[in-house]
Residue, then its C-alpha position, 0 to 999 in steps of 0.5 A: m267406188i267399193a268403199h267399208g273393206l266391201k269386195p265385188s259381189l258374187e251374187n249376180g242373182r241377188l244383186a239383180q233382186l236388190t237393185e230391181l226392189w230399189e228401182m222399182q219404188f224410185r220408179l213410183l215416186g217419179w224418181r231416176r237413181r243409178l247404181r253408182a257401186f255395190g259390194d259384199n262382206d259377211a254382213g251382207t250387200l251394200l248398194w250406193f245410188e246415184a241421186p241428183h242432190p237437192s241443191d243442184s251441187g252435183f249428185s248425192v249418194f243414197a247407201v242401203r246395206h241388205p243383211r244376210v238372208g240367213g239371219r232373219a230372226v223374226r216373224g210377224s204380222t204387224l208392221e209399223w213406221v216409226g221413223p221421220g213424219a207420220p207413224r203407221r201401222w199395217t197389219l199384213s196379210s199373212p206373216l212375214a219373216a225378216t231379219r233383226v237389225r242393230g244399231g242406229r235409229v229405228w224406222a221400222k218394226l215388225d212385231g215390235v222388232p227392228i227390221v230397218a234403221c239408219a246408222r250415224d253415216q246415213i248408211i240404212t239397213c234393211g231387213l227386207d227381203p226382196a220377195d216379200v216386197r212383191a208379195q206384200p204391197a204395204l211393204s213398198a209403202v214402208l221402202r218409199r219412206v225409207l226414201r224420202a227420209a233418206q233424202p229430204g227436201a225432194a219432190w215425188l209423184d203423189v200416187q197414195s189412194v190413186v185407182g187405175l180403171r181398166m175394162d177388159d174385153p170390148g171386141a173379143s169374139s169370146s162373148v159369143h163363143l165361149e158359151p160359159w163366159s157369153y153374155d149380151r154386149l153393151g149397146a150405145r145407151a149403155w156406154e153413154e151412161i158409162g161415160s154419165i158416170l165417169e164424168r161425174h167421178d172426174a175419172r178416165m178408164s182403159v178399155a182393154y180392146t181385142p181387134g180381131w174377131v175369130d170366125d168359127g165358121d158355123p152358119i148355124r150358130g149364127e150369121l157373120l157380117v163384116a163392114g155390114n156384108a155377109v162374109e165368106r165363112v171360115p173357121g179361124r179366119v180373123h175380121p177386124s173387130p170394130l167392123v163386126h156384127y155378128v147375128g146370133k141363131q144358137a148362140r148370142s149376137a154381137d154388135c161390135a161395129t156399134e160398141f166401138e163407135a160408143v168407145r170411140a165417141l168416149r175416147n173422143r170425149g177425154i173420158c177413156e183410152i183404147e189399149l191392145h188386148g192381145y189379138t184375138h183372146v184366143h189361142p194362137d193356134l187358130e186352126r186347131w181351135a177351129a177343129a177343137p170338139g171343146r171350143h166352146h166350152k174349155l177355158g184354156w182356148y182363150r188364153e193367148l199370151g201366157v207361158d203354155v202358148t209359148s210354142a204355139i206362138a214361136a211357130r208362127g214366127p214374129d211376123r205373125h206374133p198376136v201382138t204383132l198382128g193386134l198393134e197392125l189392126m189397132r193402128e188401122h182401125i183404131g189408133e196407137p195403143t200405149a199398152l199391152v193388157c194381157p188376155g186373161n193375165t197371162c204374158s210369157n217373157a218372150t211376148l214381154q221382150h216381143a212387145h218391148e222391141l214393138g215399142l209399147q210403153a207398159v204391159a199390165s197383167t196382175a202387175l203393171a211393168l214399165r218400159g226400160a232401156n232393155g226390157f220392162s220392169p215391174v213398178g212395185g207398190v201397183v196393185s191389180v185388184p177385181l174392182d168390185g173387191q175390197p177397197e179399204a185393203a187395197l187403198a191401206t198399201e199406200g200404193l197405186v191401185i189399179g181396178c180390173f173388171h170386164d165389159r160383161d161385169v157391166a152387161v151382167e149386173g148393169v150399168e149401175w154396178l159400175g156407178a156403185s163400185l166407184t162410190r164405194w172406192r171414193a168412200a174408201g178414201a180414193r181421190r182419183f181415178v186414171d187410165i194406163r196411159e195417163l198412169t204411164s205418162a205420170l211414172n215416166l216423169e222424173l221430178s227434182f225440187a231445189r231451193e235457191g235462196v227464196e225461189s223454189t223450183v220443182r223440175i221435171q223431165r220426161h223418159g218416156g210415154t205420151p205427155l200428161p192428159r190433165p194435171f197430176p199431183a206431186l208432193i214437195q217437202v218444203g220444211a217450216d217455210v212453205p212458199r205460196e208458189v214455186a216454180l216449175t221448168s220442164a221440157a214444155g217450158t217454165d210456169r208458176l205453181e200455186v202451193e197446197q200447204l198440207g202440214g208438216g213441211l209437206a205441199r202438194v202441186h200439180i203438174p200441169a197437162g201437156v208436160 
């Protein structure tokens, strides 16, 4: 399908960027759209995405035109949505350059200048550049509003004001070996208090666990026990973290065995899930690390998966890849993880591809990437911020937020630090705290909505991930006649969902656990 006098695009790099730009927004809404056709002319690139029709009568087409980047004619810091639905204004963190659009109904403006408009033929013209959307999360909110306005009568995931909780480093030996970072590990009582805080906030948390403990081979600094027994000290040897008790002499102590039992108890209560945080959190060339004079002082020795260590990983071969070895330890001692949470938020493309080959569902670093057919794709509108950062600014993006922290933060600041942080996020508007597994489960759903006479139906199809651990909210645009309940159809069977009226023809339902 090539229309409007367009020719097939020769700018494959630009086409890939634009396609990914929209597919990221589809994923966050809980939609699946297939690029049906594309084309180029002097006015720009036009994309057609195929979508299920709300009435179940086949497919509809969503079309969007991106003008040439060379036509960018406006620069500003105030972004406004003036299209269908409630108006909204954002102040951007840095000035943005965009392309002025002309003609049609204006849907978005930058410093008062139109940058998104809908023409009479229902083709959306969008003057935003893909790279800018990734750098400015508020732009993702505009794109999702575009999609909802262009396809009324839809259902989508209610991710606004959802905050993922991610605690890094339990299990890692860096708390002992990296002296500028060293700290006393959380004990059983502290973990119990963490559980109580999470329960008070109806929260779930991801524990990014490092399953391999590295021995520095130095008996002067401390004694190493594995499963309660003293072991031969071999520099660079890796032991299962859940079995380790390190008794410090010139270094900190770390009772990882007690720590792990406490974390597992929280998992059994449905409060947290344990995900893979690399293999050791130490440079993959462990022999070099063990012999390096600065191994106890230099942060660079504690980066395991980034671009800087690609050659060291490649030299080991795929069977000795840190993610492979970490996954083996997780499966033997802990269970099957859903996600790779990258130590130090560093990850190479080669490691992403390897994690995909191993079957992981998500990779979390500074962004969140979900599994696709051929690799991982970043999800647009997901913002990773420090948990003790500025919740108002993060939530203003209208997207998903992942609040990141370390067990060290709680160990140094006290358990009350975590409670105070969650209270601040609640006060700023956070409605729901989730872990990465719950988030991945929701983002692997495809939602659609249809009205057939007096009956309204939400249809859900799962495209990967695990079943929802608890009900997850979704929104439906039902128009003036809001039903009291809707039907739900999914692989789990049929159900009836109560409808919460929100005004403006918008309603909320909760997708049941187990879907």
